[in-house]
KETI-768885 format. One record per residue (C-alpha): x, y, z; residue in one letter. Coordinates in Angstrom, 1 decimal, always signed. Each point is the difference from the previous one (the first is absolute). Last residue first. Example, Ala and Ser with C-alpha at 12.3 -4.5 7.8 and 13.67 -1.06 7.14 Angstrom:
<pts>
px,py,pz,resn
+13.7,-1.1,+7.1,S
-1.4,-3.4,+0.7,A
</pts>
This chain:
<pts>
px,py,pz,resn
+48.2,+54.6,+26.1,V
+2.0,-3.2,+0.5,P
-1.7,-2.5,+2.2,C
+1.5,-0.3,+3.5,H
-2.7,+1.5,+2.2,R
-2.7,-2.3,-1.4,A
+2.1,-3.1,+0.9,A
-0.5,+1.0,+3.7,L
-3.8,-0.1,-0.3,R
+0.3,-3.3,-1.7,V
+2.1,-1.5,+2.8,R
-2.3,+1.3,+2.7,S
-3.0,-1.6,-1.7,D
+1.9,-3.3,-0.4,E
+0.6,+0.0,+3.9,A
-3.6,+0.8,+0.7,P
-1.0,-3.0,-2.4,S
-1.4,-0.3,-3.4,W
+0.7,-3.0,-2.1,P
+2.4,+1.0,-2.7,R
-0.7,+1.0,-3.6,A
+3.0,+1.6,-1.9,Y
+0.7,-1.2,-3.6,G
+1.3,-3.3,-1.1,S
-2.3,+0.5,-3.0,R
-1.5,+3.5,+0.0,P
-3.2,+0.6,+1.8,L
-1.9,+2.1,-2.5,L
-2.8,+2.5,+0.9,L
-2.1,+0.5,-3.1,R
-1.5,+2.6,-2.4,D
-1.5,-1.6,-3.1,Q
-1.6,+1.8,-2.9,T
+2.7,+2.6,-0.6,G
+0.9,-1.3,-3.5,D
+3.6,-0.6,+1.0,P
-1.0,-1.9,+3.2,S
+0.6,+1.7,+3.3,V
+2.2,-1.9,+2.7,L
+0.4,+1.6,+3.3,R
+2.6,-1.5,+2.2,R
-0.4,-2.0,+3.4,A
+1.6,-0.2,+3.3,A
-2.0,-2.2,+2.3,V
+0.0,-0.4,+4.0,L
-2.3,-2.9,+0.5,Y
-2.9,-1.2,+2.0,E
-1.6,-3.3,-0.3,R
-3.5,-1.1,-0.9,H
+1.1,-1.5,-3.3,P
+3.7,-0.9,-0.5,A
+2.1,+2.2,-2.1,L
+2.8,-1.7,-2.1,P
+3.4,+1.6,-0.6,P
+0.5,-1.1,-2.5,C
-3.0,-0.5,-2.3,P
-1.1,-3.5,-0.8,C
-2.8,+0.5,-2.9,R
+2.4,+2.5,-1.6,G
+0.5,+3.7,+0.4,P
-1.5,+1.7,+3.1,A
-3.0,+2.4,+0.0,W
-1.1,+2.0,+3.1,V
-3.7,+0.9,+0.1,Y
-1.2,+2.8,+2.4,E
-2.7,+0.6,+2.6,L
+0.7,+3.1,+2.2,T
+0.8,+1.9,-3.1,R
+3.4,+1.5,-1.0,L
+0.8,+3.4,-1.3,P
+3.3,+0.5,-2.0,S
+3.7,+0.1,+1.1,R
-0.6,-2.0,+3.1,N
+2.2,-0.8,+2.9,K
-0.5,-1.3,+3.5,Y
-3.8,-0.8,-0.3,I
-1.8,-1.9,+2.8,L
-2.8,-2.5,+0.2,L
-0.7,-0.6,-3.8,L
-2.4,-2.9,-0.7,R
+1.3,-2.3,-2.6,V
-1.3,-2.0,-2.9,E
+2.8,-2.0,-1.4,Y
+0.5,-0.7,-3.8,S
+2.1,-2.7,-1.4,T
+1.4,-0.1,-3.7,E
+0.7,-2.1,-2.9,Q
-2.4,-2.9,+0.2,A
-2.3,+1.5,+2.6,Q
+0.1,-0.1,+3.7,R
-2.6,+2.1,+2.1,H
+0.8,+0.9,+3.6,R
-2.1,+1.3,+2.8,G
-0.3,+2.4,+2.9,L
+3.8,+0.7,+0.6,V
+0.4,+2.5,+2.7,R
+2.2,+3.0,-0.9,A
+2.8,+2.2,+1.3,R
+1.4,+2.2,-2.7,F
+2.8,+1.1,-2.3,V
-0.8,+1.6,-3.4,F
+2.0,+1.4,-3.0,D
+2.9,-2.3,+0.7,S
+3.6,+0.4,-0.6,G
+1.0,+1.4,+3.4,C
-1.9,-2.8,+1.9,Y
+1.2,-2.7,-2.5,H
+3.6,+0.6,+0.3,L
-0.1,+1.0,+3.7,L
-1.7,-3.3,+0.9,R
+2.3,-2.2,-2.1,H
+3.1,+1.9,+1.6,A
-1.4,-0.6,+3.4,R
-0.2,-3.7,-0.4,G
-2.6,-2.8,-0.9,R
-0.7,-1.1,-3.5,T
+0.5,-3.7,+0.3,D
-0.9,-1.7,-3.4,P
-3.6,-1.2,-0.3,C
-1.0,-3.4,+0.9,P
-1.6,-2.0,-3.0,Q
-3.8,+0.2,-0.8,C
-2.2,-3.1,-0.1,P
-1.5,+0.6,+3.5,D
-1.2,-3.2,+1.3,P
-3.6,+0.1,+1.2,T
-0.3,+0.1,+3.7,P
-1.7,-3.0,+1.8,T
-2.8,+1.3,+1.9,L
-0.7,-1.5,+3.6,T
-3.5,+0.5,+0.9,L
-0.8,+1.2,+3.6,P
-2.1,-2.3,+2.0,P
-3.7,+0.9,+0.3,T
-1.6,+0.4,+3.4,A
+1.6,+3.5,+0.4,P
-1.8,+1.1,-3.3,D
+2.3,+2.5,-1.8,A
-1.2,+3.5,-0.6,P
-0.8,+0.7,-3.5,P
+2.8,+0.8,-2.4,E
+0.5,+3.6,-1.0,P
+0.3,+0.3,-3.9,S
+3.1,-1.0,-1.7,Q
+2.0,+2.2,-2.5,S
+1.3,-2.2,-2.7,E
-1.6,+1.3,-3.1,V
+1.0,+3.8,+0.2,E
-2.3,+2.3,-2.0,R
+0.9,+0.7,-3.5,A
+2.1,+3.1,-0.6,Q
-1.1,+3.7,-0.2,P
+2.9,+2.2,-1.7,Q
+0.8,+2.4,+2.8,R
-1.4,+3.6,+1.0,L
-3.5,-1.1,-0.3,S
-2.9,+1.3,-2.2,W
-3.7,-1.0,+0.1,G
-1.3,+3.3,+1.3,L
-0.8,-1.7,+3.4,A
+3.7,-1.0,+0.1,Q
+0.9,+3.6,-0.5,V
-1.8,+0.9,+3.3,K
+1.5,-2.7,+2.2,E
+3.6,+0.7,-1.3,Q
-0.6,+3.9,+0.8,F
-1.0,-0.9,+3.5,P
+3.3,-2.0,+0.4,A
+2.2,+2.7,-1.7,Y
-1.1,+2.9,+2.2,R
+2.3,-0.7,+2.9,E
+3.0,-0.4,-2.4,R
-0.5,+3.7,-1.5,P
-0.5,-0.2,-3.7,L
+2.1,+0.8,-3.0,W
-1.4,+0.0,-3.4,F
+0.1,-1.8,-3.4,E
-1.9,-0.5,-3.2,F
+0.7,-1.6,-3.3,E
-3.1,-0.6,-2.3,I
+0.3,-2.9,-2.4,G
-0.4,-0.6,-3.8,P
-3.8,+0.4,+0.4,N
-2.0,-0.6,-3.3,P
-2.2,+2.9,-1.1,A
-2.7,+2.1,+1.4,Q
+0.5,-0.6,+3.7,L
-0.6,+2.8,+2.3,L
+2.6,-0.7,+2.7,V
-0.7,+0.3,+3.9,Q
+2.0,+1.2,+2.9,L
-2.0,+0.5,+3.1,L
+0.9,+2.4,+2.6,L
+0.1,-0.4,+3.8,D
+0.3,+3.1,+2.3,H
+2.4,+2.6,+1.1,S
+2.7,-1.0,-2.8,T
+3.6,+0.8,+0.9,P
+0.7,+1.0,-2.6,G
+2.6,+0.7,-2.7,T
-2.3,-0.8,-3.0,A
+0.6,-1.3,-3.4,R
-2.5,-1.3,-2.6,L
+1.4,-0.9,-3.5,T
-1.6,-0.5,-3.5,E
+1.5,-1.4,-3.3,Q
-1.6,-0.6,-3.3,M
-1.9,+3.3,-0.4,G
+2.1,+0.9,-2.9,A
+0.8,+3.5,+1.5,A
+1.1,-1.7,+3.3,D
-2.2,-0.1,+3.2,R
+0.7,+1.5,+3.3,T
-1.8,+0.0,+3.3,Y
+1.6,+1.6,+3.1,V
-1.9,-0.9,+3.2,V
+0.3,+2.6,+2.8,R
-0.6,-1.3,+3.5,T
-2.8,+0.2,+2.7,G
-2.0,-2.9,-1.4,A
+0.0,+1.5,-3.5,A
+0.7,+3.3,-1.6,E
+0.7,-0.2,-3.7,Y
+2.9,+1.3,-1.9,T
-0.1,+0.0,-3.9,G
-0.8,-2.2,-3.0,P
-3.4,+0.4,-1.4,P
-2.8,-2.1,+1.3,N
-1.5,-2.9,-1.9,V
-3.8,-0.6,+0.4,A
-1.5,-3.5,+0.4,W
-1.6,+0.9,+3.4,N
+3.4,+0.6,+1.6,G
+3.4,+1.0,-1.4,N
+1.4,+1.5,+3.2,L
-1.3,+0.9,+3.4,V
-3.0,-2.4,-0.3,Y
-2.6,+0.0,+2.8,R
-0.6,-3.2,+2.0,G
+0.5,+1.8,+3.4,N
+3.5,-1.6,+0.3,G
+1.3,+1.8,-2.9,A
+0.1,-1.5,-3.5,M
+2.9,+0.2,-2.5,L
+0.0,-1.2,-3.6,A
+2.9,-1.0,-2.3,L
-0.8,-0.1,-3.6,H
+0.3,-2.6,-2.8,N
+1.7,+0.7,-3.3,R
+3.2,-1.7,+1.4,S
+3.3,+0.6,+1.8,R
-0.5,-0.1,+3.7,H
+1.5,+2.0,+3.0,I
-0.9,+0.4,+3.7,V
+2.2,+1.6,+2.6,Q
-0.9,+0.7,+3.6,L
+2.7,+1.4,+2.2,H
-1.9,-0.3,+3.3,R
-3.0,-2.0,+1.2,A
-1.4,+1.0,+3.3,G
-3.6,-1.1,-0.8,E
-0.1,-2.7,-2.5,P
+0.3,-0.1,-3.7,I
-2.3,-3.0,-0.9,L
+0.9,-1.7,-3.3,T
-0.9,-0.6,-3.6,V
-3.9,+0.0,+0.1,N
-1.4,-0.3,-3.4,W
-2.2,+2.7,-1.8,Y
-1.3,-0.8,-3.4,G
+0.4,-2.0,-3.1,A
-0.6,-4.0,+0.7,F
+1.7,-3.0,+1.0,A
+2.9,+1.7,+1.7,G
+3.7,-0.4,-1.0,A
+1.4,-0.4,+3.7,D
+3.7,+1.0,-0.1,R
+0.3,+2.4,+3.0,F
+3.8,+0.2,+0.7,V
+0.9,+0.4,+3.6,R
+2.3,+2.0,+2.5,Q
-0.6,+0.6,+3.7,V
+3.0,+1.3,+2.0,F
-0.4,-0.2,+3.7,L
+0.3,+2.7,+2.7,C
+1.9,+0.5,+3.3,S
+3.4,-1.1,-1.4,D
+0.4,+2.6,-2.7,N
+3.3,+1.3,+1.5,T
-1.1,+3.0,+1.9,G
+1.7,+3.5,-0.1,G
-3.4,+1.8,+0.2,C
-2.7,-2.6,-0.1,H
-2.5,+0.0,-2.8,G
+0.1,-3.7,-0.9,C
+1.9,+0.5,-3.1,R
+2.8,+1.6,+2.0,D
+0.0,+3.7,+0.8,E
+3.3,+1.8,-0.6,R
+2.6,+1.3,+2.4,A
+2.9,+1.8,-1.9,D
+0.1,+3.1,+2.1,S
+1.0,+3.3,-1.6,G
-2.9,+1.7,+1.7,L
-1.5,-1.7,+2.8,L
-3.8,-0.9,-0.2,G
+0.5,-3.6,+1.0,D
-1.2,-0.9,-3.6,C
+3.0,+1.6,-1.3,G
+0.1,+3.7,-0.9,A
+1.7,+1.4,-3.0,S
+3.1,+2.1,+0.0,L
+1.3,+2.8,-2.4,C
+3.2,+1.4,+1.6,R
+1.1,+3.5,+1.0,G
-0.4,-0.6,+3.8,A
-3.6,-1.4,-0.7,V
-1.9,+0.5,-3.2,C
-3.2,-1.8,-0.4,L
-0.8,-3.0,-2.2,G
-3.5,-1.0,-1.2,E
+0.4,+1.8,-3.4,M
-2.9,+1.8,-1.8,G
+1.8,+3.4,+0.0,P
+3.6,-0.3,+0.8,S
+2.3,-0.8,+3.2,C
-3.1,+1.0,+2.2,P
+1.4,+2.5,+2.7,T
+0.1,-1.5,+3.6,G
+3.3,+1.3,+0.8,D
+0.6,+3.5,-1.4,L
+1.5,+0.3,-3.5,V
+3.8,+0.0,-0.2,R
+1.9,+2.8,-1.5,G
-1.2,+3.1,-1.9,F
+0.6,-1.6,-3.4,S
-0.5,+2.6,-2.8,H
-2.1,-0.5,-3.4,Y
+0.6,+1.5,-3.3,F
-2.2,+0.6,-3.1,T
-1.7,+3.3,+1.1,H
-3.7,+1.3,+0.4,G
-0.3,-1.5,+3.5,K
+3.4,-0.9,+1.5,A
+0.1,-3.8,+0.5,L
+0.6,-1.3,+3.4,C
+1.9,-3.2,+1.1,N
-0.2,-0.4,+3.8,L
+2.2,-3.2,+0.0,D
-1.9,-3.2,+0.9,C
-0.6,-1.1,-3.7,Q
+3.8,+0.1,-0.9,N
+0.4,-0.1,-3.6,P
-2.0,+3.1,-0.9,A
-3.1,-0.3,-2.1,G
-2.5,+0.7,+2.6,H
+0.3,+3.8,+0.2,F
-2.2,+1.7,+2.8,P
-1.3,+3.6,-0.7,V
+2.1,+3.0,+0.7,W
-0.7,+3.9,-0.7,Q
+3.2,+2.0,-0.6,Y
+2.2,+2.8,+1.4,T
+3.0,+1.7,-1.5,K
+2.3,+1.5,+2.6,Q
+2.9,-2.2,-1.1,S
+2.0,-2.8,+1.5,G
-2.2,-2.9,-1.2,L
-2.8,+1.0,+2.2,V
-1.9,+3.1,+1.0,P
-3.3,-0.6,+1.8,R
-3.3,+0.7,-1.6,G
-1.3,-3.5,+0.2,N
+2.5,-2.3,+2.1,Y
-2.7,-1.2,+2.4,L
-2.2,-1.0,-3.1,A
+2.4,-3.0,-0.7,C
-0.7,-1.4,+3.4,Q
-3.8,+0.6,-0.3,L
-0.1,-1.7,-3.4,D
+1.9,-2.9,+1.6,R
-2.9,-0.6,+2.6,F
-2.7,+0.3,-2.6,P
-2.5,+2.9,+0.3,T
-3.4,-1.0,+1.1,A
-2.7,+0.1,-2.6,R
-1.5,-3.5,+0.4,P
+0.2,+0.2,+3.8,P
+2.6,-2.3,+1.5,C
-0.8,-3.4,+0.9,D
-0.4,-1.0,+3.7,P
+3.3,-0.8,+1.6,L
+2.3,-2.9,-0.6,Q
+3.4,+0.0,+1.7,C
+2.8,-2.1,-1.3,L
+2.9,-0.8,+2.2,R
+3.6,+1.2,+0.5,Y
+2.7,-1.4,+2.3,E
+3.1,+2.1,+1.1,H
+3.3,-0.9,+1.7,T
+0.4,-3.1,-2.2,N
+1.8,-3.3,+1.1,G
+3.3,-1.0,+1.7,W
+1.1,+2.3,+2.6,C
+3.4,+1.5,-0.5,L
+3.0,-1.8,+1.4,E
+1.2,+0.2,+3.6,E
+3.3,+1.6,+0.8,G
-1.5,+2.8,+2.4,P
-3.3,-1.2,+1.2,F
-3.1,-0.2,-2.1,R
-3.7,+1.1,+0.0,I
-1.6,+0.3,-3.4,C
-3.0,+2.3,-0.4,Q
-3.4,-0.8,-1.3,R
-2.4,+1.4,-2.6,S
-3.6,+0.2,-1.1,R
-1.5,+1.2,-3.4,V
-3.4,+0.4,-1.3,S
-0.5,+0.5,-3.9,V
-3.0,+1.2,-2.0,G
-3.0,-1.2,-2.0,R
-3.1,+1.9,-0.5,G
-0.6,+3.2,+2.2,C
+1.9,+2.1,+2.4,S
+3.2,-1.5,-1.0,S
+3.3,-0.6,+1.9,S
-1.9,-2.3,+2.4,C
+0.7,+0.8,+3.6,R
+3.0,-1.5,+1.5,T
+0.5,-3.5,+1.3,W
+1.0,-0.5,+3.5,S
+3.7,-0.8,+0.9,G
+1.6,-3.3,-0.4,W
+1.8,-1.3,+2.9,P
+3.6,+0.7,+0.5,K
+2.3,-2.1,-2.1,W
+3.1,-1.6,+1.3,E
+3.6,+0.2,-1.1,G
+1.7,-2.4,-2.4,P
+2.9,-2.3,+0.9,G
+3.0,-0.1,+2.1,Q
+2.1,+2.4,-2.0,A
+3.8,-0.6,+0.3,S
+2.0,+0.0,+3.3,S
+2.0,+3.1,+1.2,E
-2.9,+2.0,+1.2,L
-1.6,-2.9,+1.9,R
+3.3,-1.1,+1.6,C
+0.7,+3.6,+1.1,S
-3.6,+0.4,+1.3,L
+0.1,-3.2,+2.0,L
+3.3,+1.0,+1.7,T
-1.2,+3.4,+0.8,G
-3.0,-1.5,+1.6,L
+1.9,-2.3,+2.2,L
+2.3,+2.8,+1.1,L
-3.0,+2.2,+1.0,L
-1.7,-2.9,+1.7,L
+3.1,-0.6,+2.2,Q
+0.2,+3.9,+0.8,L
-3.7,+0.1,+0.9,S
+0.6,-3.0,+2.4,R
+2.9,+1.9,+1.6,S
-2.1,+3.1,+0.2,P
-3.0,-2.0,+1.8,H
-3.2,+0.3,-2.1,L
-2.8,+2.2,+0.6,R
+1.4,+2.8,-2.1,P
-0.7,-2.1,-3.1,S
+3.0,-0.5,-2.4,L
-1.8,-2.8,-1.9,L
-2.7,+2.3,-1.1,S
-3.6,-1.2,+0.3,R
-1.3,-1.4,-3.4,R
-1.7,+2.1,-2.6,G
+2.6,-1.0,-2.7,T
+1.8,+3.3,+0.3,R
+3.3,-1.1,+1.8,S
+0.8,-2.3,-2.7,P
+0.0,+2.6,-2.6,A
-2.8,-0.1,-2.4,L
+0.1,+0.5,-3.7,Q
-3.1,+1.0,-1.6,Q
-0.9,-0.7,-3.7,G
+1.4,+1.4,-3.1,E
+3.6,+0.6,-0.8,G
+0.3,-2.7,-2.6,P
-3.3,-0.4,-1.8,R
-3.1,-1.6,+1.3,L
-2.1,-1.3,-2.8,E
-3.4,+2.0,-0.6,G
-0.4,-1.7,-3.3,M
</pts>
């Protein structure tokens, strides 16, 4: 689209660059002669040599007026290529097209393609003096040709390309530009492949939001409404699904039900809630329901379930801006739901000790021998890269406590900095390690850089952070911080 073809662009002779001529009358004649010889030598070398690269673009011109007076249309801007003799053509497009959106056309306005066909009404075509009345024909192969059907006849004729900004066909988003049907990217440019990420940023990489995913499995002790989760303000790409005879319910922030409230079941359809459209579906057998919404939500919603039968699980997911995650976590905890499987509180954390009496000599404590054997050496760049790239989480954390059991050890940690996470993390987490003597060990009240994996049990009842045996857990230091940041650049995409 808009490619510069051979022969286009401006060619400037060396004396038309806007600079003062080298043969200025102010110069001495002998000096002028020397400069003339030098110029001739340079020009002969330039013309005999091969092309030295592309020319340079002039700045973009201003955008033209919209091609339509109402509804959607096209605006265009162009630029020129400036090149010297022997230089290649400029790289890129000479024209750029963007979508322009004006107020909707009146209900009885004549469509743009109809107007173009009507221009040929009563005019002789097809090499005869016979005239016809023309209406658009949409069954031809190229949607961006002006294909018009002769009214009262069974043939159509192509009058060339439609004007830029003509809809490709009724109901389609694409517009015709230079004979091609193009759709606009999120940047508004026609033919652009820029798309919004899950966070709503044009051309983004999903790094400004977090993915929240969970299965609600509580069975409930009685029939009625049960809280499933809070859908916070700013949530995007919400999806909820379950397979049972229970019914999903949605409550707005003012306490009024949007869907399936007050023991009444609404029909499937599209419902307005929190500034977005929620699509509610239910199969014919009444055994599967779904909720979907693009978002973002303008305020909090409460997702509930009307229990009438055993709950096999309600799956829900959405994307949330990072800055909204901490307030969301506080609210869902008030509902009795957390993002990760609750664990037993740590047993080795110590309360602050009272200040020592200066008159009392300090006690000398004899440390209890550790029955665990030394761990193998896991230092080195290769080990760091292996575990950083293969992990689900990398974070800096302070160990608050440790709980040893027969087959595993759990550490309660406070997260201080997150380098990598494939699902949301809380400020306080539990990291599990296999065996009573894990390798590498984590000492309470110290800070570490840890690479962990996510481990979900087959039945979905446990969701843990796992520190693999001989994994990556090193005492934090500024040097180790620099090394782990460098490792992130060498992981395969």
